[in-house]
N, C-alpha and C positions, 0 to 999 in steps of 0.2 A: 597727596601724601597724608597719611593718617598717623597720629601719635596717641599713645596712652601713657599717662603718668601714674606710676605705681609707687606708693610710699615705701621707703626702705629706711633702715636704721643707720646704715653707714655705706661707704663705697663698696665694702666687701660683703655686705649682708646678702643673704639669699632672699629672693622674691617669693612670697607665698602665693601659690596658685589659687588659693581660696580667697585671697584679698581682692575685693572689688576695685576696679580702677577708679581713681578720683580725677575728675575732669576740671581743669582750671582754665580760666580765660586769659591765657598768656599767648595769644595768637602771634603777636609780633616776634616773640622769642622763638616760637616754633617755626615761623616762616623763615627766620634767619638761619636756624639750624637746618631746616629742610633744604634751603638753597646750598648750604655748605656741603651737606651729604650728597645732594644731587651732583654737584660739581666733582666731588670725590669719586662718585660712581662713574661719572662721564670719563674721567681720566683712565680708569681701568677698563671700562667697557669699550672704549675706542682705541685702546693702545694697540699699536701694530708691531708688537714684538712677541717672541715665543714665550709661552707661560713658563717654560723651564728657566727663563731668566728672572722670573719673579721670585722674591723672597717671601716666605710665609705661605699660609694655606688660604687660597682664594678659591671659593668654588662651591657654594650651594646653588641650587637652581634659582633661588631668590636670595640675594646676599643680604644678611642681617647685620646691622652695625649698631654699636652702642655710642650714643652721643654723651659727652660729659654730664655728670649730674647737675641739675639745676635746683639749688636750694633744698637739698635732701631728697630730690626725686630723680629717678632715672628715666630717660627718654629712649624708647626703642623705635627705630624707623625702618621701614621697608620701602626703599626708594628706586624701584626698577625703572629708571628712565629709558633704558634700552632693554626691554624684557626679552628680545629675540637674540641677545648676545650674552656670552659669559666668558670669563677667563678662568679655566680650571687647570689643575695640575695634569699634565699630559701623561696618558698611559701608553701612548704610541711612541714609536721611534721616529724622530724628525727625519725628513729627507735630507740628503747630503747638500752641502752648499753648492751654489752655482757661481762661478767666477768670484769665489770668496764671500758671497753674500748668503747669509742664513735665511731660511724660509721663515715667514711670519705665520702665526697660528691664531685661529679664531674658532669658536664653537657657536653655531647658529642654533638658537633654541626653538623659537616658535614664531609663526607668521602665516599669513594667508597667501603664500606664494605657491606656485605649481612647479616651477623649475628652479634650478640652482642659479641661473643667470639672473632671474628676478630677485632672488634672495640676496645675492652678492651686490647687485646694483642698489638695493634698498639699504643694505648695511653700510656700503661705502658710496655715499651719494656723490662724492667728488670724482669718482673713477667712472669714466664712460663705459658703456656696454661694449663698445668696440675694443677698448683696452682689455677687458676681461676675455673677450673672444680671442684676441691675439695671444694672451697668456695661455688660455686653454689649448689653443692650437699648438703651442710650443711645449705643452706638458708642464706648465709652471703653476697649475692649480691642482692640488691633490687631496685625496681623502687621507684620514689618519692611517689607513692601512697601505698607503702608497698608490692606490688606484687613481688614475687620472679622472678628473671631473670634466664632463662635457656640458655645454650650455643647456641642453634640453634634458639633462638628468633630473629625475623627480626630486623635489626638495623633501627632506624629512627632518623633523625637529631633533636637535641634539647632534647633528652631523659635525664632525671635526674637519676643519679645512686648513690645509697648509698652502700658502701662496708666496710667490717671489715678487717683491717689488722691483719695478724696472725704472731705470734712469738713463738719461742721455747726457753724458759728460764728455768734455774734452779731456783727452789723456794728459797727464802731467809728465813732462819729459825728464823724469829723474828715476834713478834706480836705487832701491834699498839693498843692503848687504847683510846677510846673516852671518854673525860672528861666532855664535855658540848655540848648540842644540843638545839637550839631554831629555830625559824622561819627564822632568819637572819644569825646566826653564828654556826659553828661547831668548837670545839677546841679539839685537839687530842695530845696525847703523842706519838711522833715518836721514835721508837727505833734506835739504831745505825745500820748502814749499809743499811738502807732502803732509796732510793731516794724519794724525794717529788713528782717530775714530771718525765715523760719519758725523758731519756737522755742516749746517748751512747748505750750500750747493754741492758739497762733496759727499757722495755716497759710495760709489764704486771705486773711485780713485782715492783710496785711503790705505794706510799702512796695514791695518788689521785685515782688510779685504784681500790685499795682495798676499799677505802671509798665509791666510787660510787657504787661498787658491794654490800657493806654492807647496805648502806642507800637507794639505788635506786634513788638517786637524781643526775641526769646528769648535773645539774647546779653548782655543787660544784667547787669552784675555790680557790686556795691558795692565801691568801692576802699577804703572804711573804714566803720566803723559808729559810731553813737552809741546811747546807751541808749534804751529804749522811752519812758521818761519825759522825755527831753531833746528839745527842739525845735531846729530849725535846719537848717543845710546838710548835705547828704549828696551825695557825688560818685560817679557810676557810670561804668564803662567801657561804651561802646556798641559797641566794635570789638575783636574778639579779637586782631587783629594788633598793636595798639598797647597792649594791656592791661598787659603786663609792664613797659613803660616807666613807666606811671603808678603801678603798684603800687610800683615802686622809689622813687618820691617819698616814700611813707609809710614804707617799710622803711628808707630811708637818712635819714629825718628831714629831707628837703629841702623840706618844705611848711610854711608858716607858718600856724598855726591860732590863732584868737582866739575865746574864749567870753566870755559875760557871765553873771553870777549875782547874785542877791539873797541876802544872808546877814546874819547878826547883825554888829553893829559890832565892830571890833577896834581900839579907841582906843590900845592900847599897842603896836600893830604898827609896825614900821619899814619903810615902803613906799618903793619896790617891794620885795616880799618874795620870797625863793626858798625853796621847800619841796622838799627833795631827800632822799627816804627810800626804804626798801625795802618794796614791797608784795607780799604773798602772799595766796593764797586762804585764807579763814577756815575753821574746822572745819565750818561748815554747808554748805560746798561751793559757795557762790554769792557771798557778800559777800567783800570784801577788807579787809585791815587792815595796819597798819604793824608791822614787826618790826625787830630789830637786824640789821645786816649791810650788805653793800655796796649802796648806793642803786641803784635801777633805775627810779625815777619822779621826774621833775623838773618843777615847775610854777612859773612866774613869776606873781605876783599884784600887781595894781595897784588903787588905789581910784579910781573914776570919780565917784561921788556919795556924800555922807555924809548920811543921813537920821536921824531920831530913833530909829526902830525897826529899820531895816535899812540896809545900805550896798549900793551897786551896785559890783561888782568886775569887772575885766577879768582873765581867766585865760588864760595862754599855756602849754599843755602842750608840753613838749619831747619827752616820751615818750608812749606811748599805752597805758598799762596800763588794764585794766578798772576803771571807777568811780574813776579816779585823781583827778579834780577833786573829787568828792564826798568821798572819803576825806581828801584834804589839807585841805579846808575844815573838815570836822568835827574833824580832829585839831588844828587851830588854835583850836578853840572857837567856830567860826562855821559851823555846818552850814547848807547851802543851804536856803532856805525851802521847806517842804512836802516835804522828803526823808524818805521813809518807811523808809529802810534805814540811814541814818547820822545820828548815831553809834550808834543802837540800832534794831533792826528792829521795826517795828510789826506787829500782827496783819494777816494777809492780809484784804483787804476789796475790794469792787468799786471800780473807778476813780471818783474824784471829779473830774469835769471842771471843777468850779469851783475846784479847788485843785491846779493842775499844779505840777510841779517847776520852780522858778524858775532853770532853767539853759538857756542858748541857745547853740548853735553859730553864732557870728556871722559869721565870715569865713574864707576860704581864699585864700592867696596863694602863688604858685609860678612857677617858670620852666618853661614847657612843654618837656618832653623831646623833642618831635618837631620843633617849629619854632623853639625858642629864645626865643619871645616871653614877656614877663611877663604873667601872667594873675591875675585876682583876682575873687572872687565874694563878695557880701554878702547876708545874709538880709534879707527884708522883714518878718520877724516881730519882735515886741517882747515883753518881759517886764516 
């Protein structure tokens, strides 16, 4: 990787084409910047999602990036770690989803390969040639114009390839229920144990994949998420043009969310109770916990029913931190019934469908940003 430092007067000053480059012996700094740029490039060059899901303009033949100025000099780097690959805005129409899974897209630029199977095996070193052959036989590897790609097709630089990732998953024996559909929104009751989006070992058995398969709408996008163990309402955008307006409801906390939970009694609590603390990710990288500092998670807690062994609570999260309700209830000394992560993590075990997490996303209420009407949705599920 080569760098040239060109003197500039300020961050916004234009670089003079006639000014000769000034070379300085700052190799340690350049090495550090070079590694950072190479890692950044690697993330985009090896990404396995469609470029239409990328924000911004990505896509010269050689990506040129600006590194922050170093003591009045600007550093320009050309770091093509993977010169045979690029992510560019797609000019083609993506193929339709298969079983709710969208096709991934990649553009192969240059290389000394003779056939497409050679190029794909070089680009995706962890995918065996037998897997590519099987995908091609099923018609799951396509050109940008929709033509099927065969193993012995000649390779040509710049070819646009769509391919479907394949997974072997055990089906999750639960069924989602669609509560509302219109041109802009889809609202669904998500059952316990079903993830909203692909994560970990779950790829095909997700709420988003099931809904795309059921509706045939590849533009469905969740406007928010709830945990895999939580049941209840999830709202999806069905229209790209209005998606930003509905996303803003959650970003600006302009949507009223209500949850129900079963948890241990809190007879000493003064209800309604506000829990306002700072949540950060724990050392295990997945769970959350409370720490000292400026609060970033606020929950209002009310009691709906008082039983002998557990109470029914109404929970109103003002913020949307991961696992917020579960952490706050556990911190109060009333962990939610059947919570395997809070206050302490239990050993990993297969799902016990007879013992779901007793947490339910009950209702969503908001003013529609498009037509100004008040809208509300209520789950049909019970805990």
